[in-house]
C-alpha positions in Angstrom: 4.5 21.1 5.2 1.0 21.9 3.8 0.7 25.1 5.8 4.2 26.2 4.6 3.1 25.4 1.0 0.1 27.7 1.5 2.2 30.8 2.5 5.6 30.4 0.9 6.4 32.1 -2.5 8.5 30.8 -5.3 8.9 27.4 -7.0 12.0 26.0 -5.2 10.7 26.8 -1.7 7.4 25.2 -2.7 9.3 22.0 -3.7 11.1 22.0 -0.3 7.8 22.4 1.5 6.3 19.6 -0.5 9.2 17.4 0.5 8.6 18.4 4.2 5.0 17.4 3.9 6.0 14.1 2.3 8.4 13.4 5.1 5.7 13.9 7.7 3.1 12.0 5.7 5.4 9.1 5.0 5.8 8.2 8.7 2.1 7.4 9.0 2.1 4.0 7.3 4.9 2.2 9.3 3.8 3.8 12.6 0.1 2.9 12.2 0.9 -0.7 11.1 3.3 -1.1 14.1 0.8 0.3 16.6 -2.1 -1.8 15.4 -0.1 -5.0 15.1 1.0 -4.5 18.8 -2.5 -3.7 20.0 -3.9 -6.8 18.3 -0.9 -9.1 18.7 -2.9 -11.9 20.4 -5.8 -12.2 18.0 -7.3 -10.5 15.0 -4.1 -8.8 13.9 -4.5 -9.3 10.2 -8.1 -8.1 10.2 -7.0 -5.0 12.2 -4.1 -4.2 9.9 -6.4 -4.7 6.9 -9.0 -2.4 8.4 -6.4 0.4 8.8 -5.2 -0.2 5.2 -8.8 -0.1 4.0 -9.5 3.2 5.9 -6.6 4.8 4.1 -8.1 4.0 0.8 -11.4 5.5 1.8 -9.5 8.7 2.6 -7.8 8.6 -0.8 -11.2 8.3 -2.5 -12.8 11.1 -0.5 -10.0 13.6 -0.1 -9.5 14.5 -3.8 -13.3 15.2 -4.0 -13.2 17.5 -1.0 -10.0 19.1 -2.0 -11.3 19.8 -5.5 -14.4 21.5 -4.1 -12.2 23.6 -1.8 -9.9 24.6 -4.7 -13.0 25.7 -6.7 -14.2 27.8 -3.8 -11.0 29.4 -2.5 -8.0 28.4 -4.6 -5.2 25.9 -3.9 -3.4 28.0 -1.2 -6.5 28.2 0.9 -7.0 24.5 0.5 -3.5 23.8 1.8 -4.3 26.0 4.8 -7.5 24.2 5.6 -6.0 20.7 5.2 -2.9 21.6 7.1 -5.0 23.2 9.9 -7.2 20.1 10.1 -4.2 17.9 10.3 -2.7 20.1 13.1 -6.0 20.0 15.0 -6.1 16.2 14.8 -2.5 16.0 16.0 -3.3 18.1 19.0 -6.4 16.1 19.8 -4.5 12.8 19.5 -1.7 14.1 21.9 -4.3 14.8 24.6 -6.3 11.6 24.1 -3.6 9.0 23.5 -3.3 8.2 27.2 -6.9 7.0 27.2 -6.2 4.5 24.4 -2.6 3.5 25.0 -2.7 2.0 21.5 0.3 -0.1 20.5 2.5 0.5 23.5 4.7 -2.6 23.8 5.1 -4.4 27.1 8.9 -4.6 27.8 9.4 -7.9 29.4 13.0 -8.3 28.5 15.9 -6.3 27.1 15.0 -4.3 24.0 17.9 -5.9 22.1 16.9 -9.5 22.8 14.6 -11.6 20.7 12.2 -14.0 22.3 13.6 -16.9 20.2 16.8 -18.9 20.1 19.5 -17.8 17.6 18.7 -20.2 14.8 15.0 -19.2 14.9 16.0 -15.5 15.0 18.1 -16.0 11.8 15.3 -17.8 10.1 12.8 -15.1 10.8 15.1 -12.4 9.6 15.7 -14.3 6.4 11.9 -14.6 6.1 11.5 -10.9 6.6 14.0 -10.3 3.7 12.1 -12.7 1.5 8.9 -10.9 2.4 10.5 -7.5 1.6 11.4 -8.8 -1.9 7.8 -9.8 -2.5 6.6 -6.5 -1.2 8.8 -4.7 -3.7 7.4 -6.7 -6.6 3.9 -6.2 -5.3 4.4 -2.4 -5.0 5.9 -2.4 -8.5 2.8 -4.1 -9.9 0.4 -1.8 -8.0 2.0 1.5 -9.1 2.6 0.4 -12.7 -1.0 -0.7 -13.1 -2.3 2.6 -11.8 0.0 4.5 -14.2 -0.6 2.5 -17.3 -4.2 1.3 -17.1 -5.7 4.7 -18.0 -3.8 4.4 -21.3 -5.1 0.9 -21.8 -8.7 2.2 -21.2 -8.1 5.1 -23.7 -6.7 2.7 -26.3 -9.8 0.5 -25.9 -11.9 3.5 -26.8 -12.9 5.0 -23.5 -13.4 8.7 -23.1 -11.9 10.8 -20.3 -15.0 10.6 -18.1 -15.2 6.8 -18.7 -11.6 6.5 -17.7 -12.3 8.4 -14.5 -15.2 6.0 -13.7 -13.0 3.0 -14.4 -10.3 4.2 -12.1 -12.9 4.9 -9.4 -14.0 1.3 -9.8 -10.4 0.1 -9.6 -9.8 2.1 -6.4 -13.1 0.9 -4.9 -12.2 -2.7 -5.6 -8.7 -2.1 -4.1 -10.2 -0.7 -0.9 -12.5 -3.7 -0.6 -9.6 -6.0 -1.3 -7.5 -4.6 1.5 -10.3 -5.1 4.0 -11.4 -8.6 2.8 -7.9 -10.0 2.6 -7.0 -8.7 6.0 -10.0 -10.5 7.4 -9.3 -13.7 5.4 -5.6 -13.8 6.5 -6.7 -14.6 10.0 -8.6 -17.5 8.7 -6.9 -19.0 5.6 -3.2 -18.1 6.1 -0.7 -16.1 4.1 0.3 -18.2 1.2 -3.1 -19.1 -0.1 -4.1 -15.4 -0.2 -0.9 -14.3 -1.9 -1.5 -16.9 -4.6 -5.2 -16.0 -4.9 -4.7 -12.3 -5.2 -1.6 -12.2 -7.3 -2.7 -15.0 -9.5 -5.9 -13.1 -10.1 -3.9 -9.9 -10.7 -1.6 -11.6 -13.3 -4.5 -13.0 -15.2 -6.6 -9.8 -15.2 -3.6 -7.5 -16.2 -3.0 -9.5 -19.3 -6.7 -10.0 -20.0 -7.3 -6.3 -20.0 -5.7 -5.9 -23.5 -7.8 -8.8 -25.0 -11.3 -8.8 -23.5 -14.2 -6.8 -25.1 -14.4 -3.2 -23.9 -17.6 -3.7 -21.9 -15.8 -6.4 -19.8 -13.3 -3.8 -18.5 -15.9 -2.3 -16.1 -16.3 -5.4 -13.9 -12.7 -6.3 -14.6 -11.5 -3.1 -13.0 -13.3 -3.9 -9.7 -12.0 -7.4 -9.5 -8.5 -6.4 -10.5 -8.6 -3.8 -7.7 -9.3 -6.5 -5.2 -6.3 -8.6 -6.3 -4.1 -5.6 -6.9 -4.4 -4.1 -3.4 -5.5 -7.0 -1.3 -2.1 -8.5 -1.1 -0.7 -5.5 0.7 -2.9 -6.2 3.8 -1.5 -9.7 3.9 2.1 -8.6 3.6 1.8 -5.9 6.2 0.3 -8.3 8.7 3.0 -10.9 7.9 5.7 -8.5 9.0 4.4 -8.9 12.6 4.7 -12.7 12.3 8.5 -12.4 11.9 9.3 -9.5 14.1 8.8 -9.2 17.9 6.7 -6.3 19.2 9.7 -4.2 20.6 11.3 -4.1 17.1 8.3 -3.7 14.9 8.3 0.0 14.3 11.8 0.0 12.8 11.2 -3.1 10.7 7.9 -1.7 9.4 9.7 1.4 8.5 12.3 -0.6 6.6 9.6 -2.6 4.9 7.6 0.4 3.7 10.8 2.2 2.6 12.1 -0.7 0.5 8.7 -1.1 -1.1 9.1 2.4 -2.5 11.8 1.0 -4.7 9.1 -0.8 -6.7 6.6 2.0 -6.4 8.9 4.6 -7.9 11.1 2.5 -10.2 8.6 0.2 -11.9 6.6 2.8 -13.8 9.8 4.3 -15.1 11.1 0.9 -16.2 7.8 -0.2 -17.8 7.5 3.3 -19.5 10.9 2.8 -21.2 9.8 -0.7 -22.3 6.5 0.6 -23.6 8.3 3.3 -25.7 10.5 0.5 -27.2 8.1 -2.3 -27.9 4.6 -0.9 -27.3 2.0 -0.6 -24.5 0.4 -4.0 -25.0 3.7 -5.9 -24.9 4.8 -3.9 -21.9 1.6 -4.9 -20.1 2.2 -8.5 -20.8 5.7 -8.2 -19.4 4.1 -6.6 -16.3 1.8 -9.6 -15.9 4.7 -12.0 -16.2 6.8 -10.1 -13.6 3.7 -10.1 -11.3 3.5 -13.9 -11.7 7.0 -14.3 -10.3 5.5 -13.4 -6.9 3.8 -16.8 -6.8 6.9 -19.0 -6.8 8.8 -16.4 -4.7 6.1 -16.6 -2.0 6.7 -20.4 -1.6 10.1 -19.4 0.0 8.1 -18.0 2.9 6.6 -21.3 3.9 9.5 -22.6 6.0 10.0 -19.3 7.7 6.3 -18.9 8.5 6.5 -22.3 10.1 9.4 -21.2 12.3 7.7 -17.9 13.2 
């Protein structure tokens, strides 16, 4: 997709190439989570998933800087060429080296269509997965909406453009740290305490951002990032608690796809609300909606016990 974007003329073909690139890039999340959860199924699964999640955020922080430098040196088409070629090279290397790692290959000990549980337990775990998916949608809604609207909050609180950029960097840095820390903690403290800690903290800080003194926004951005993104590592690892190894790839795909409902829909919804009643009230509503994750997560308790 990136290489086609570099060489194709015209706006509509460029849109098609962008969609092609997104189609390829979108497969990375569910496949990576599935592979890592299989490879670390016996121990350290949450920490491993959290580490992969954290690594992705490091890439998100570094890639725009590198791409910006490349655009300055050779233009955007040359940048697409370089990034696309680098991705193709990595793909070729991984094809020839994967046999040495055998990462995530499931051991088929029974029919692929059978679950290693009795029917009642299977039903319970599927219901648990559905509940988890609902929580994931709400979590994604909060994450994307915060990233969209918080620059406007920072500007309204008197920050300049460069200061907003620094504040967002701190938010992303806190988010990356939160993904790693929460993945590590999930193996030690359990799912529900971490969901309550991260989303309770997120709720409080989202609402606090419109009331606290401006200088407090700097440390608040870091701590908010931890709570905002940390939950995702917990949720991704929890999928594997409900789904057997031979079905994980498809269920991770379903989980990530449904989460996009919140990612795409929430900023549009909160944007309409902000136009009607103002930014601050919209942010308060965002905090209240985020708080609904807390009681919703309690529904996971019985299903986690079964799984």
